[in-house]
C-alpha positions as CSV (number, residue, x, y, z in Angstrom):
1,M,9.3,20.2,3.6
2,Q,5.7,19.4,4.1
3,R,5.2,19.4,0.3
4,K,7.9,16.7,-0.1
5,I,6.3,14.5,2.5
6,A,2.9,15.0,0.9
7,L,4.3,14.0,-2.5
8,M,6.1,11.0,-1.0
9,V,2.8,9.7,0.4
10,V,0.3,10.8,-2.4
11,V,2.3,9.6,-5.5
12,P,3.0,6.0,-4.3
13,A,-0.6,5.8,-3.0
14,A,-2.0,6.9,-6.3
15,L,0.1,4.4,-8.2
16,F,-0.8,1.6,-5.7
17,L,-4.5,2.4,-6.0
18,S,-4.4,2.5,-9.7
19,A,-3.0,-1.0,-9.7
20,C,-5.9,-2.2,-7.7
21,S,-7.9,-2.9,-10.8
22,S,-5.9,-6.1,-11.0
23,N,-4.6,-8.0,-8.1
24,P,-1.1,-6.8,-7.4
25,S,1.6,-9.4,-6.8
26,K,3.5,-9.6,-3.6
27,Q,6.5,-8.4,-5.5
28,D,4.6,-5.2,-6.6
29,I,3.4,-4.6,-3.0
30,G,6.9,-5.1,-1.7
31,T,8.4,-2.7,-4.2
32,V,5.9,0.1,-3.4
33,T,6.1,-0.4,0.4
34,G,9.9,-0.6,0.3
35,A,10.1,2.6,-1.8
36,V,7.9,4.5,0.6
37,V,9.6,3.3,3.7
38,G,13.1,3.8,2.1
39,G,12.2,7.3,1.1
40,V,11.0,8.3,4.5
41,V,14.1,6.7,6.2
42,G,16.4,8.3,3.6
43,S,14.8,11.7,4.1
44,S,15.1,11.4,7.9
45,L,18.7,10.3,7.9
46,T,19.8,13.1,5.6
47,Y,17.7,15.8,7.2
48,G,15.4,16.3,4.2
49,S,17.9,16.0,1.5
50,T,16.3,15.3,-1.9
51,A,19.2,13.0,-2.9
52,G,18.9,11.1,0.4
53,T,15.2,10.7,-0.1
54,V,15.6,9.4,-3.7
55,A,18.5,7.1,-2.7
56,G,16.4,5.7,0.1
57,A,13.4,5.2,-2.1
58,V,15.5,3.4,-4.7
59,A,17.2,1.2,-2.2
60,G,14.0,0.4,-0.4
61,G,12.2,-0.4,-3.6
62,Y,14.9,-2.8,-4.6
63,V,14.9,-4.6,-1.3
64,G,11.1,-4.7,-1.2
65,R,11.0,-6.2,-4.7
66,V,13.5,-8.9,-3.7
67,V,11.6,-9.8,-0.6
68,G,8.3,-9.8,-2.5
69,R,9.7,-12.0,-5.2
70,D,11.0,-14.5,-2.5
71,L,7.5,-14.5,-0.9
72,E,5.9,-15.2,-4.4
73,R,8.2,-18.2,-4.9
74,K,7.2,-19.7,-1.5
75,K,3.5,-20.0,-2.5
């Protein structure tokens, strides 16, 4: 269980930090943030189920991307 949580934090953080060489868009930030939050919520709601974690991450990433894209358009 701790290994899953560590991977859920480390992998998105590594991807996010690797994108720091260029300025990430609000859409990119929203996607990563949504995926992390969605994965944590999905894991919590399904008592650590891998399928729940993945489904939550996918749904959260999608919602985060949509919100980030809307914020980009409002510039």
